[in-house]
All heavy atoms as TSV, in Angstrom:
chain	resi	resn	atom	element	x	y	z
A	1	MET	N	N	3.960	9.707	-3.581
A	1	MET	CA	C	2.569	9.520	-3.895
A	1	MET	C	C	2.312	10.166	-5.243
A	1	MET	O	O	2.396	11.357	-5.394
A	1	MET	CB	C	1.727	10.144	-2.787
A	1	MET	CG	C	0.283	10.115	-3.073
A	1	MET	SD	S	-0.821	10.876	-1.820
A	1	MET	CE	C	0.212	11.367	-0.505
A	2	ALA	N	N	1.978	9.361	-6.211
A	2	ALA	CA	C	1.756	9.884	-7.540
A	2	ALA	C	C	0.276	10.030	-7.870
A	2	ALA	O	O	-0.085	10.850	-8.690
A	2	ALA	CB	C	2.410	8.980	-8.565
A	3	GLU	N	N	-0.534	9.274	-7.210
A	3	GLU	CA	C	-1.945	9.247	-7.576
A	3	GLU	C	C	-2.803	9.016	-6.343
A	3	GLU	O	O	-2.433	8.241	-5.465
A	3	GLU	CB	C	-2.167	8.112	-8.575
A	3	GLU	CG	C	-3.557	8.013	-9.117
A	3	GLU	CD	C	-3.651	6.914	-10.174
A	3	GLU	OE1	O	-3.394	7.217	-11.348
A	3	GLU	OE2	O	-3.971	5.784	-9.795
A	4	VAL	N	N	-3.932	9.689	-6.283
A	4	VAL	CA	C	-4.913	9.484	-5.224
A	4	VAL	C	C	-6.221	9.086	-5.887
A	4	VAL	O	O	-6.639	9.708	-6.860
A	4	VAL	CB	C	-5.112	10.766	-4.388
A	4	VAL	CG1	C	-6.217	10.574	-3.369
A	4	VAL	CG2	C	-3.814	11.167	-3.702
A	5	LYS	N	N	-6.840	8.028	-5.361
A	5	LYS	CA	C	-8.119	7.559	-5.900
A	5	LYS	C	C	-9.184	7.769	-4.835
A	5	LYS	O	O	-8.991	7.394	-3.684
A	5	LYS	CB	C	-8.031	6.083	-6.275
A	5	LYS	CG	C	-7.010	5.796	-7.350
A	5	LYS	CD	C	-6.873	4.308	-7.572
A	5	LYS	CE	C	-5.753	4.054	-8.569
A	5	LYS	NZ	N	-5.420	2.642	-8.645
A	6	VAL	N	N	-10.297	8.365	-5.245
A	6	VAL	CA	C	-11.392	8.652	-4.324
A	6	VAL	C	C	-12.658	8.002	-4.861
A	6	VAL	O	O	-13.010	8.220	-6.022
A	6	VAL	CB	C	-11.606	10.173	-4.172
A	6	VAL	CG1	C	-12.760	10.460	-3.222
A	6	VAL	CG2	C	-10.320	10.857	-3.708
A	7	PHE	N	N	-13.306	7.195	-4.025
A	7	PHE	CA	C	-14.539	6.515	-4.420
A	7	PHE	C	C	-15.628	6.839	-3.397
A	7	PHE	O	O	-15.397	6.726	-2.197
A	7	PHE	CB	C	-14.337	4.985	-4.439
A	7	PHE	CG	C	-13.237	4.543	-5.358
A	7	PHE	CD1	C	-11.957	4.314	-4.869
A	7	PHE	CD2	C	-13.484	4.360	-6.705
A	7	PHE	CE1	C	-10.937	3.898	-5.709
A	7	PHE	CE2	C	-12.476	3.948	-7.550
A	7	PHE	CZ	C	-11.197	3.722	-7.060
A	8	TYR	N	N	-16.784	7.221	-3.911
A	8	TYR	CA	C	-17.936	7.458	-3.041
A	8	TYR	C	C	-19.052	6.507	-3.447
A	8	TYR	O	O	-19.452	6.475	-4.603
A	8	TYR	CB	C	-18.410	8.904	-3.150
A	8	TYR	CG	C	-19.722	9.145	-2.440
A	8	TYR	CD1	C	-19.858	8.850	-1.094
A	8	TYR	CD2	C	-20.811	9.653	-3.112
A	8	TYR	CE1	C	-21.054	9.054	-0.436
A	8	TYR	CE2	C	-22.026	9.865	-2.458
A	8	TYR	CZ	C	-22.127	9.564	-1.118
A	8	TYR	OH	O	-23.316	9.760	-0.475
A	9	ASP	N	N	-19.525	5.739	-2.480
A	9	ASP	CA	C	-20.613	4.787	-2.703
A	9	ASP	C	C	-21.893	5.386	-2.111
A	9	ASP	O	O	-22.050	5.443	-0.888
A	9	ASP	CB	C	-20.276	3.449	-2.034
A	9	ASP	CG	C	-21.395	2.426	-2.173
A	9	ASP	OD1	O	-22.470	2.754	-2.713
A	9	ASP	OD2	O	-21.187	1.290	-1.736
A	10	ARG	N	N	-22.791	5.854	-2.978
A	10	ARG	CA	C	-24.033	6.478	-2.523
A	10	ARG	C	C	-24.943	5.476	-1.824
A	10	ARG	O	O	-25.665	5.827	-0.895
A	10	ARG	CB	C	-24.792	7.076	-3.701
A	10	ARG	CG	C	-24.166	8.289	-4.285
A	10	ARG	CD	C	-25.027	8.821	-5.444
A	10	ARG	NE	N	-24.337	9.874	-6.151
A	10	ARG	CZ	C	-24.436	11.155	-5.838
A	10	ARG	NH1	N	-25.194	11.510	-4.847
A	10	ARG	NH2	N	-23.768	12.059	-6.517
A	11	THR	N	N	-24.898	4.220	-2.253
A	11	THR	CA	C	-25.758	3.208	-1.653
A	11	THR	C	C	-25.280	2.840	-0.249
A	11	THR	O	O	-26.058	2.773	0.693
A	11	THR	CB	C	-25.799	1.939	-2.531
A	11	THR	OG1	O	-26.224	2.301	-3.846
A	11	THR	CG2	C	-26.739	0.897	-1.952
A	12	GLY	N	N	-24.002	2.624	-0.116
A	12	GLY	CA	C	-23.454	2.224	1.173
A	12	GLY	C	C	-23.015	3.388	2.047
A	12	GLY	O	O	-22.622	3.203	3.194
A	13	ASN	N	N	-23.085	4.617	1.498
A	13	ASN	CA	C	-22.643	5.826	2.219
A	13	ASN	C	C	-21.220	5.688	2.748
A	13	ASN	O	O	-20.947	5.892	3.934
A	13	ASN	CB	C	-23.594	6.175	3.361
A	13	ASN	CG	C	-24.957	6.556	2.874
A	13	ASN	OD1	O	-25.091	7.100	1.779
A	13	ASN	ND2	N	-25.974	6.270	3.654
A	14	THR	N	N	-20.320	5.270	1.870
A	14	THR	CA	C	-18.922	5.179	2.266
A	14	THR	C	C	-18.058	6.001	1.317
A	14	THR	O	O	-18.365	6.139	0.133
A	14	THR	CB	C	-18.413	3.728	2.244
A	14	THR	OG1	O	-18.550	3.200	0.926
A	14	THR	CG2	C	-19.179	2.865	3.236
A	15	LEU	N	N	-17.006	6.549	1.853
A	15	LEU	CA	C	-16.009	7.278	1.077
A	15	LEU	C	C	-14.683	6.551	1.262
A	15	LEU	O	O	-14.244	6.334	2.401
A	15	LEU	CB	C	-15.889	8.720	1.568
A	15	LEU	CG	C	-14.869	9.570	0.822
A	15	LEU	CD1	C	-15.390	9.917	-0.573
A	15	LEU	CD2	C	-14.562	10.842	1.600
A	16	VAL	N	N	-14.083	6.134	0.160
A	16	VAL	CA	C	-12.805	5.414	0.213
A	16	VAL	C	C	-11.753	6.223	-0.532
A	16	VAL	O	O	-11.987	6.667	-1.653
A	16	VAL	CB	C	-12.927	4.011	-0.418
A	16	VAL	CG1	C	-11.582	3.292	-0.383
A	16	VAL	CG2	C	-13.992	3.197	0.300
A	17	VAL	N	N	-10.624	6.430	0.121
A	17	VAL	CA	C	-9.515	7.184	-0.466
A	17	VAL	C	C	-8.271	6.305	-0.433
A	17	VAL	O	O	-7.894	5.804	0.623
A	17	VAL	CB	C	-9.255	8.503	0.302
A	17	VAL	CG1	C	-8.080	9.243	-0.301
A	17	VAL	CG2	C	-10.500	9.384	0.308
A	18	TRP	N	N	-7.683	6.137	-1.606
A	18	TRP	CA	C	-6.436	5.361	-1.722
A	18	TRP	C	C	-5.319	6.302	-2.146
A	18	TRP	O	O	-5.465	7.041	-3.108
A	18	TRP	CB	C	-6.567	4.267	-2.775
A	18	TRP	CG	C	-7.485	3.149	-2.408
A	18	TRP	CD1	C	-8.764	2.973	-2.827
A	18	TRP	CD2	C	-7.201	2.066	-1.539
A	18	TRP	NE1	N	-9.293	1.844	-2.267
A	18	TRP	CE2	C	-8.353	1.264	-1.478
A	18	TRP	CE3	C	-6.071	1.691	-0.800
A	18	TRP	CZ2	C	-8.408	0.107	-0.713
A	18	TRP	CZ3	C	-6.142	0.528	-0.037
A	18	TRP	CH2	C	-7.298	-0.245	0.001
A	19	PHE	N	N	-4.222	6.277	-1.418
A	19	PHE	CA	C	-3.020	6.989	-1.857
A	19	PHE	C	C	-1.864	6.016	-2.014
A	19	PHE	O	O	-0.713	6.410	-2.148
A	19	PHE	CB	C	-2.654	8.163	-0.932
A	19	PHE	CG	C	-3.020	7.950	0.504
A	19	PHE	CD1	C	-2.150	7.309	1.360
A	19	PHE	CD2	C	-4.246	8.385	0.966
A	19	PHE	CE1	C	-2.487	7.124	2.678
A	19	PHE	CE2	C	-4.592	8.183	2.291
A	19	PHE	CZ	C	-3.710	7.562	3.149
A	20	GLY	N	N	-2.198	4.753	-1.996
A	20	GLY	CA	C	-1.282	3.666	-2.306
A	20	GLY	C	C	-2.022	2.694	-3.198
A	20	GLY	O	O	-3.181	2.917	-3.563
A	21	ASN	N	N	-1.366	1.603	-3.557
A	21	ASN	CA	C	-1.979	0.600	-4.419
A	21	ASN	C	C	-2.965	-0.248	-3.604
A	21	ASN	O	O	-2.546	-0.942	-2.670
A	21	ASN	CB	C	-0.892	-0.287	-5.026
A	21	ASN	CG	C	-1.456	-1.287	-6.014
A	21	ASN	OD1	O	-2.661	-1.442	-6.149
A	21	ASN	ND2	N	-0.562	-1.965	-6.711
A	22	PRO	N	N	-4.261	-0.243	-3.955
A	22	PRO	CA	C	-5.238	-1.037	-3.197
A	22	PRO	C	C	-4.883	-2.515	-3.140
A	22	PRO	O	O	-5.226	-3.207	-2.170
A	22	PRO	CB	C	-6.539	-0.810	-3.968
A	22	PRO	CG	C	-6.353	0.483	-4.672
A	22	PRO	CD	C	-4.885	0.544	-5.015
A	23	GLN	N	N	-4.191	-3.033	-4.134
A	23	GLN	CA	C	-3.831	-4.453	-4.148
A	23	GLN	C	C	-2.756	-4.787	-3.113
A	23	GLN	O	O	-2.505	-5.951	-2.826
A	23	GLN	CB	C	-3.385	-4.863	-5.543
A	23	GLN	CG	C	-4.517	-4.739	-6.544
A	23	GLN	CD	C	-4.088	-5.021	-7.973
A	23	GLN	OE1	O	-2.889	-5.069	-8.267
A	23	GLN	NE2	N	-5.051	-5.199	-8.844
A	24	ASP	N	N	-2.118	-3.766	-2.537
A	24	ASP	CA	C	-1.085	-3.990	-1.508
A	24	ASP	C	C	-1.680	-4.113	-0.111
A	24	ASP	O	O	-0.949	-4.341	0.854
A	24	ASP	CB	C	-0.064	-2.852	-1.524
A	24	ASP	CG	C	0.776	-2.865	-2.789
A	24	ASP	OD1	O	0.843	-3.905	-3.462
A	24	ASP	OD2	O	1.373	-1.804	-3.100
A	25	GLU	N	N	-3.004	-3.961	0.013
A	25	GLU	CA	C	-3.632	-4.030	1.328
A	25	GLU	C	C	-3.513	-5.426	1.919
A	25	GLU	O	O	-3.858	-6.408	1.268
A	25	GLU	CB	C	-5.108	-3.647	1.253
A	25	GLU	CG	C	-5.796	-3.748	2.603
A	25	GLU	CD	C	-7.300	-3.564	2.513
A	25	GLU	OE1	O	-7.814	-3.269	1.431
A	25	GLU	OE2	O	-7.948	-3.736	3.554
A	26	VAL	N	N	-3.007	-5.517	3.143
A	26	VAL	CA	C	-2.932	-6.802	3.851
A	26	VAL	C	C	-3.591	-6.711	5.221
A	26	VAL	O	O	-3.763	-7.719	5.891
A	26	VAL	CB	C	-1.473	-7.286	4.016
A	26	VAL	CG1	C	-0.844	-7.573	2.667
A	26	VAL	CG2	C	-0.650	-6.306	4.807
A	27	GLU	N	N	-3.920	-5.481	5.648
A	27	GLU	CA	C	-4.485	-5.316	6.985
A	27	GLU	C	C	-5.423	-4.118	6.987
A	27	GLU	O	O	-5.175	-3.135	6.295
A	27	GLU	CB	C	-3.355	-5.075	7.986
A	27	GLU	CG	C	-3.804	-4.865	9.400
A	27	GLU	CD	C	-2.629	-4.586	10.342
A	27	GLU	OE1	O	-1.481	-4.598	9.890
A	27	GLU	OE2	O	-2.892	-4.331	11.507
A	28	ALA	N	N	-6.499	-4.230	7.755
A	28	ALA	CA	C	-7.418	-3.113	7.949
A	28	ALA	C	C	-7.601	-2.896	9.443
A	28	ALA	O	O	-7.712	-3.855	10.204
A	28	ALA	CB	C	-8.752	-3.399	7.290
A	29	GLU	N	N	-7.577	-1.634	9.854
A	29	GLU	CA	C	-7.689	-1.311	11.271
A	29	GLU	C	C	-8.773	-0.269	11.460
A	29	GLU	O	O	-8.713	0.806	10.859
A	29	GLU	CB	C	-6.352	-0.760	11.778
A	29	GLU	CG	C	-6.396	-0.288	13.214
A	29	GLU	CD	C	-5.085	0.359	13.628
A	29	GLU	OE1	O	-4.040	0.047	13.035
A	29	GLU	OE2	O	-5.115	1.192	14.540
A	30	GLU	N	N	-9.750	-0.576	12.302
A	30	GLU	CA	C	-10.820	0.383	12.570
A	30	GLU	C	C	-10.355	1.318	13.675
A	30	GLU	O	O	-9.823	0.884	14.692
A	30	GLU	CB	C	-12.097	-0.354	12.983
A	30	GLU	CG	C	-13.292	0.559	13.085
A	30	GLU	CD	C	-14.593	-0.203	13.214
A	30	GLU	OE1	O	-14.607	-1.423	12.990
A	30	GLU	OE2	O	-15.601	0.442	13.543
A	31	THR	N	N	-10.562	2.608	13.455
A	31	THR	CA	C	-10.077	3.592	14.426
A	31	THR	C	C	-11.075	3.843	15.537
A	31	THR	O	O	-10.724	4.430	16.551
A	31	THR	CB	C	-9.785	4.936	13.742
A	31	THR	OG1	O	-11.011	5.485	13.264
A	31	THR	CG2	C	-8.795	4.769	12.612
A	32	GLY	N	N	-12.333	3.442	15.338
A	32	GLY	CA	C	-13.356	3.705	16.337
A	32	GLY	C	C	-14.156	4.950	16.024
A	32	GLY	O	O	-15.110	5.265	16.710
A	33	ASN	N	N	-13.771	5.685	14.997
A	33	ASN	CA	C	-14.493	6.895	14.595
A	33	ASN	C	C	-15.148	6.701	13.231
A	33	ASN	O	O	-15.222	7.645	12.453
A	33	ASN	CB	C	-13.540	8.092	14.545
A	33	ASN	CG	C	-12.965	8.406	15.888
A	33	ASN	OD1	O	-13.668	8.337	16.889
A	33	ASN	ND2	N	-11.682	8.751	15.925
A	34	GLU	N	N	-15.593	5.467	12.969
A	34	GLU	CA	C	-16.183	5.117	11.679
A	34	GLU	C	C	-15.197	5.305	10.534
A	34	GLU	O	O	-15.569	5.650	9.424
A	34	GLU	CB	C	-17.476	5.877	11.428
A	34	GLU	CG	C	-18.546	5.562	12.452
A	34	GLU	CD	C	-19.881	6.190	12.156
A	34	GLU	OE1	O	-19.907	7.217	11.446
A	34	GLU	OE2	O	-20.880	5.648	12.626
A	35	VAL	N	N	-13.927	5.135	10.849
A	35	VAL	CA	C	-12.860	5.215	9.844
A	35	VAL	C	C	-12.054	3.925	9.918
A	35	VAL	O	O	-11.685	3.475	11.005
A	35	VAL	CB	C	-11.933	6.426	10.085
A	35	VAL	CG1	C	-10.763	6.405	9.117
A	35	VAL	CG2	C	-12.712	7.730	9.962
A	36	ILE	N	N	-11.813	3.338	8.753
A	36	ILE	CA	C	-11.012	2.127	8.659
A	36	ILE	C	C	-9.744	2.469	7.885
A	36	ILE	O	O	-9.808	3.042	6.790
A	36	ILE	CB	C	-11.785	1.009	7.950
A	36	ILE	CG1	C	-13.032	0.665	8.775
A	36	ILE	CG2	C	-10.906	-0.220	7.743
A	36	ILE	CD1	C	-13.982	-0.282	8.089
A	37	LEU	N	N	-8.596	2.156	8.467
A	37	LEU	CA	C	-7.322	2.396	7.805
A	37	LEU	C	C	-6.884	1.120	7.107
A	37	LEU	O	O	-6.910	0.049	7.704
A	37	LEU	CB	C	-6.256	2.792	8.823
A	37	LEU	CG	C	-6.569	4.011	9.685
A	37	LEU	CD1	C	-5.447	4.223	10.700
A	37	LEU	CD2	C	-6.765	5.250	8.826
A	38	MET	N	N	-6.496	1.238	5.848
A	38	MET	CA	C	-5.971	0.101	5.104
A	38	MET	C	C	-4.447	0.224	5.073
A	38	MET	O	O	-3.910	1.292	4.756
A	38	MET	CB	C	-6.531	0.067	3.680
A	38	MET	CG	C	-7.973	-0.407	3.625
A	38	MET	SD	S	-9.177	0.838	4.054
A	38	MET	CE	C	-9.403	1.638	2.489
A	39	LYS	N	N	-3.767	-0.881	5.404
A	39	LYS	CA	C	-2.309	-0.854	5.519
A	39	LYS	C	C	-1.663	-1.890	4.604
A	39	LYS	O	O	-2.256	-2.923	4.309
A	39	LYS	CB	C	-1.894	-1.131	6.963
A	39	LYS	CG	C	-2.414	-0.099	7.937
A	39	LYS	CD	C	-1.975	-0.425	9.333
A	39	LYS	CE	C	-2.479	0.622	10.327
A	39	LYS	NZ	N	-2.009	0.309	11.695
A	40	ASP	N	N	-0.402	-1.619	4.246
A	40	ASP	CA	C	0.359	-2.567	3.443
A	40	ASP	C	C	1.142	-3.495	4.382
A	40	ASP	O	O	1.015	-3.407	5.615
A	40	ASP	CB	C	1.276	-1.843	2.442
A	40	ASP	CG	C	2.367	-1.020	3.114
A	40	ASP	OD1	O	2.580	-1.160	4.341
A	40	ASP	OD2	O	3.016	-0.233	2.408
A	41	GLN	N	N	1.950	-4.369	3.815
A	41	GLN	CA	C	2.664	-5.359	4.629
A	41	GLN	C	C	3.690	-4.744	5.578
A	41	GLN	O	O	4.111	-5.370	6.542
A	41	GLN	CB	C	3.362	-6.383	3.725
A	41	GLN	CG	C	4.453	-5.809	2.865
A	41	GLN	CD	C	5.071	-6.887	1.984
A	41	GLN	OE1	O	4.646	-8.040	1.994
A	41	GLN	NE2	N	6.070	-6.502	1.225
A	42	ASP	N	N	4.084	-3.482	5.325
A	42	ASP	CA	C	5.012	-2.788	6.228
A	42	ASP	C	C	4.284	-1.995	7.302
A	42	ASP	O	O	4.911	-1.289	8.093
A	42	ASP	CB	C	5.907	-1.839	5.419
A	42	ASP	CG	C	6.798	-2.591	4.434
A	42	ASP	OD1	O	7.255	-3.709	4.783
A	42	ASP	OD2	O	7.025	-2.074	3.323
A	43	GLY	N	N	2.953	-2.059	7.294
A	43	GLY	CA	C	2.169	-1.327	8.281
A	43	GLY	C	C	1.918	0.124	7.914
A	43	GLY	O	O	1.395	0.881	8.734
A	44	GLN	N	N	2.278	0.494	6.700
A	44	GLN	CA	C	2.046	1.862	6.244
A	44	GLN	C	C	0.602	2.008	5.782
A	44	GLN	O	O	0.065	1.135	5.097
A	44	GLN	CB	C	2.983	2.213	5.078
A	44	GLN	CG	C	4.446	2.185	5.442
A	44	GLN	CD	C	4.799	3.261	6.451
A	44	GLN	OE1	O	4.439	4.419	6.292
A	44	GLN	NE2	N	5.476	2.857	7.519
A	45	VAL	N	N	-0.025	3.092	6.167
A	45	VAL	CA	C	-1.394	3.367	5.739
A	45	VAL	C	C	-1.373	3.741	4.268
A	45	VAL	O	O	-0.651	4.654	3.857
A	45	VAL	CB	C	-2.023	4.491	6.578
A	45	VAL	CG1	C	-3.423	4.821	6.057
A	45	VAL	CG2	C	-2.072	4.102	8.045
A	46	ILE	N	N	-2.159	3.004	3.481
A	46	ILE	CA	C	-2.218	3.260	2.041
A	46	ILE	C	C	-3.603	3.735	1.602
A	46	ILE	O	O	-3.823	4.013	0.429
A	46	ILE	CB	C	-1.805	2.015	1.226
A	46	ILE	CG1	C	-2.696	0.827	1.570
A	46	ILE	CG2	C	-0.325	1.703	1.438
A	46	ILE	CD1	C	-2.456	-0.390	0.689
A	47	GLY	N	N	-4.518	3.829	2.565
A	47	GLY	CA	C	-5.850	4.314	2.250
A	47	GLY	C	C	-6.723	4.296	3.484
A	47	GLY	O	O	-6.329	3.802	4.540
A	48	PHE	N	N	-7.907	4.896	3.336
A	48	PHE	CA	C	-8.857	4.852	4.439
A	48	PHE	C	C	-10.273	4.825	3.892
A	48	PHE	O	O	-10.530	5.227	2.760
A	48	PHE	CB	C	-8.660	6.028	5.411
A	48	PHE	CG	C	-8.987	7.373	4.825
A	48	PHE	CD1	C	-10.266	7.876	4.869
A	48	PHE	CD2	C	-7.994	8.133	4.215
A	48	PHE	CE1	C	-10.563	9.120	4.338
A	48	PHE	CE2	C	-8.275	9.376	3.673
A	48	PHE	CZ	C	-9.568	9.867	3.742
A	49	GLU	N	N	-11.190	4.339	4.724
A	49	GLU	CA	C	-12.598	4.304	4.377
A	49	GLU	C	C	-13.363	4.999	5.482
A	49	GLU	O	O	-13.168	4.706	6.658
A	49	GLU	CB	C	-13.085	2.863	4.238
A	49	GLU	CG	C	-14.562	2.765	3.886
A	49	GLU	CD	C	-15.012	1.326	3.634
A	49	GLU	OE1	O	-14.217	0.403	3.874
A	49	GLU	OE2	O	-16.141	1.154	3.185
A	50	LYS	N	N	-14.208	5.939	5.106
A	50	LYS	CA	C	-15.068	6.638	6.061
A	50	LYS	C	C	-16.466	6.051	5.930
A	50	LYS	O	O	-17.096	6.134	4.861
A	50	LYS	CB	C	-15.089	8.139	5.763
A	50	LYS	CG	C	-16.096	8.926	6.573
A	50	LYS	CD	C	-15.745	8.938	8.042
A	50	LYS	CE	C	-16.741	9.824	8.805
A	50	LYS	NZ	N	-17.453	9.081	9.819
A	51	LEU	N	N	-16.930	5.411	7.002
A	51	LEU	CA	C	-18.272	4.824	7.008
A	51	LEU	C	C	-19.301	5.898	7.304
A	51	LEU	O	O	-19.001	6.905	7.946
A	51	LEU	CB	C	-18.339	3.729	8.073
A	51	LEU	CG	C	-17.276	2.615	7.972
A	51	LEU	CD1	C	-17.404	1.664	9.148
A	51	LEU	CD2	C	-17.381	1.877	6.653
A	52	ASN	N	N	-20.524	5.668	6.848
A	52	ASN	CA	C	-21.630	6.597	7.078
A	52	ASN	C	C	-21.302	8.011	6.623
A	52	ASN	O	O	-21.615	8.985	7.293
A	52	ASN	CB	C	-22.046	6.592	8.553
A	52	ASN	CG	C	-22.552	5.229	8.967
A	52	ASN	OD1	O	-23.360	4.628	8.264
A	52	ASN	ND2	N	-22.043	4.711	10.066
A	53	PHE	N	N	-20.668	8.102	5.477
A	53	PHE	CA	C	-20.327	9.412	4.906
A	53	PHE	C	C	-21.522	9.930	4.127
A	53	PHE	O	O	-22.025	9.255	3.222
A	53	PHE	CB	C	-19.124	9.289	3.972
A	53	PHE	CG	C	-18.769	10.577	3.308
A	53	PHE	CD1	C	-18.043	11.538	3.979
A	53	PHE	CD2	C	-19.180	10.839	2.003
A	53	PHE	CE1	C	-17.719	12.745	3.366
A	53	PHE	CE2	C	-18.862	12.025	1.372
A	53	PHE	CZ	C	-18.137	12.990	2.063
A	54	LEU	N	N	-21.997	11.090	4.487
A	54	LEU	CA	C	-23.102	11.716	3.781
A	54	LEU	C	C	-22.654	13.095	3.319
A	54	LEU	O	O	-22.399	13.975	4.150
A	54	LEU	CB	C	-24.329	11.843	4.697
A	54	LEU	CG	C	-24.928	10.518	5.164
A	54	LEU	CD1	C	-26.021	10.768	6.191
A	54	LEU	CD2	C	-25.482	9.751	3.976
A	55	PRO	N	N	-22.561	13.293	2.024
A	55	PRO	CA	C	-22.156	14.620	1.540
A	55	PRO	C	C	-23.242	15.632	1.876
A	55	PRO	O	O	-24.412	15.279	2.043
A	55	PRO	CB	C	-22.011	14.420	0.028
A	55	PRO	CG	C	-22.833	13.240	-0.297
A	55	PRO	CD	C	-22.842	12.369	0.929
A	56	PRO	N	N	-22.901	16.901	1.966
A	56	PRO	CA	C	-23.865	17.919	2.374
A	56	PRO	C	C	-24.987	18.153	1.370
A	56	PRO	O	O	-25.998	18.720	1.714
A	56	PRO	CB	C	-23.019	19.179	2.544
A	56	PRO	CG	C	-21.775	18.914	1.776
A	56	PRO	CD	C	-21.574	17.440	1.765
A	57	SER	N	N	-24.848	17.700	0.122
A	57	SER	CA	C	-25.892	17.909	-0.877
A	57	SER	C	C	-25.726	16.877	-1.988
A	57	SER	O	O	-24.848	16.031	-1.931
A	57	SER	CB	C	-25.797	19.314	-1.458
A	57	SER	OG	O	-24.623	19.413	-2.239
A	58	ASP	N	N	-26.576	16.964	-2.997
A	58	ASP	CA	C	-26.481	16.054	-4.124
A	58	ASP	C	C	-25.464	16.508	-5.162
A	58	ASP	O	O	-25.291	15.868	-6.186
A	58	ASP	CB	C	-27.851	15.894	-4.808
A	58	ASP	CG	C	-28.822	15.109	-3.944
A	58	ASP	OD1	O	-28.353	14.329	-3.103
A	58	ASP	OD2	O	-30.028	15.290	-4.121
A	59	HIS	N	N	-24.803	17.619	-4.901
A	59	HIS	CA	C	-23.806	18.127	-5.832
A	59	HIS	C	C	-22.535	17.276	-5.749
A	59	HIS	O	O	-22.299	16.610	-4.739
A	59	HIS	CB	C	-23.468	19.582	-5.524
A	59	HIS	CG	C	-24.661	20.481	-5.658
A	59	HIS	ND1	N	-25.214	20.805	-6.866
A	59	HIS	CD2	C	-25.417	21.098	-4.730
A	59	HIS	CE1	C	-26.251	21.601	-6.683
A	59	HIS	NE2	N	-26.396	21.784	-5.383
A	60	PRO	N	N	-21.726	17.292	-6.779
A	60	PRO	CA	C	-20.464	16.545	-6.728
A	60	PRO	C	C	-19.625	16.948	-5.509
A	60	PRO	O	O	-19.654	18.101	-5.070
A	60	PRO	CB	C	-19.764	16.941	-8.032
A	60	PRO	CG	C	-20.855	17.393	-8.928
A	60	PRO	CD	C	-21.912	18.000	-8.039
A	61	ILE	N	N	-18.910	15.978	-4.982
A	61	ILE	CA	C	-18.070	16.225	-3.812
A	61	ILE	C	C	-16.800	16.940	-4.263
A	61	ILE	O	O	-16.050	16.413	-5.093
A	61	ILE	CB	C	-17.704	14.898	-3.124
A	61	ILE	CG1	C	-18.967	14.177	-2.694
A	61	ILE	CG2	C	-16.775	15.141	-1.949
A	61	ILE	CD1	C	-18.726	12.749	-2.256
A	62	PRO	N	N	-16.554	18.141	-3.758
A	62	PRO	CA	C	-15.322	18.830	-4.145
A	62	PRO	C	C	-14.114	18.171	-3.477
A	62	PRO	O	O	-14.164	17.817	-2.295
A	62	PRO	CB	C	-15.523	20.257	-3.632
A	62	PRO	CG	C	-16.506	20.124	-2.534
A	62	PRO	CD	C	-17.364	18.943	-2.855
A	63	VAL	N	N	-13.059	17.990	-4.228
A	63	VAL	CA	C	-11.831	17.400	-3.704
A	63	VAL	C	C	-10.677	18.333	-4.072
A	63	VAL	O	O	-10.523	18.698	-5.233
A	63	VAL	CB	C	-11.572	16.003	-4.308
A	63	VAL	CG1	C	-10.260	15.425	-3.814
A	63	VAL	CG2	C	-12.729	15.060	-3.989
A	64	ALA	N	N	-9.909	18.721	-3.087
A	64	ALA	CA	C	-8.765	19.599	-3.319
A	64	ALA	C	C	-7.518	18.952	-2.730
A	64	ALA	O	O	-7.582	18.282	-1.695
A	64	ALA	CB	C	-8.996	20.963	-2.680
A	65	PHE	N	N	-6.397	19.133	-3.361
A	65	PHE	CA	C	-5.134	18.561	-2.883
A	65	PHE	C	C	-4.092	19.651	-2.774
A	65	PHE	O	O	-4.064	20.581	-3.566
A	65	PHE	CB	C	-4.621	17.486	-3.846
A	65	PHE	CG	C	-5.509	16.291	-3.912
A	65	PHE	CD1	C	-6.447	16.168	-4.913
A	65	PHE	CD2	C	-5.420	15.295	-2.955
A	65	PHE	CE1	C	-7.284	15.071	-4.972
A	65	PHE	CE2	C	-6.255	14.203	-3.003
A	65	PHE	CZ	C	-7.186	14.086	-4.013
A	66	GLU	N	N	-3.254	19.504	-1.784
A	66	GLU	CA	C	-2.127	20.403	-1.607
A	66	GLU	C	C	-0.891	19.552	-1.360
A	66	GLU	O	O	-0.990	18.460	-0.808
A	66	GLU	CB	C	-2.338	21.329	-0.412
A	66	GLU	CG	C	-3.474	22.290	-0.576
A	66	GLU	CD	C	-3.607	23.216	0.628
A	66	GLU	OE1	O	-2.608	23.436	1.336
A	66	GLU	OE2	O	-4.722	23.705	0.845
A	67	THR	N	N	0.245	20.035	-1.745
A	67	THR	CA	C	1.489	19.349	-1.441
A	67	THR	C	C	2.238	20.132	-0.377
A	67	THR	O	O	2.142	21.359	-0.315
A	67	THR	CB	C	2.371	19.211	-2.686
A	67	THR	OG1	O	2.655	20.505	-3.197
A	67	THR	CG2	C	1.688	18.380	-3.758
A	68	VAL	N	N	2.922	19.415	0.483
A	68	VAL	CA	C	3.722	20.050	1.515
A	68	VAL	C	C	5.105	19.419	1.505
A	68	VAL	O	O	5.263	18.241	1.188
A	68	VAL	CB	C	3.098	19.903	2.922
A	68	VAL	CG1	C	1.774	20.626	2.993
A	68	VAL	CG2	C	2.922	18.460	3.297
A	69	ALA	N	N	6.101	20.190	1.829
A	69	ALA	CA	C	7.459	19.673	1.937
A	69	ALA	C	C	7.653	19.130	3.339
A	69	ALA	O	O	7.288	19.771	4.315
A	69	ALA	CB	C	8.456	20.766	1.640
A	70	LEU	N	N	8.184	17.925	3.443
A	70	LEU	CA	C	8.448	17.332	4.764
A	70	LEU	C	C	9.922	17.334	5.046
A	70	LEU	O	O	10.744	17.254	4.236
A	70	LEU	CB	C	7.896	15.916	4.831
A	70	LEU	CG	C	6.391	15.800	4.664
A	70	LEU	CD1	C	5.988	14.330	4.672
A	70	LEU	CD2	C	5.683	16.514	5.798
């Protein structure tokens, strides 16, 4: 994973996070928790969308990343 893209839509109240290429999406699966998983042709999750996302304030949304060894 070289790049993560985060999009917040204030009008639609959605947060979309891509850690794969959005153009590789071939399937979307709703988890039932207002989260939609976007998958590639191999069934790997390449992003997710959180519906009804409301940030706690009008301030920018803080985003932090950590790497872990698997």
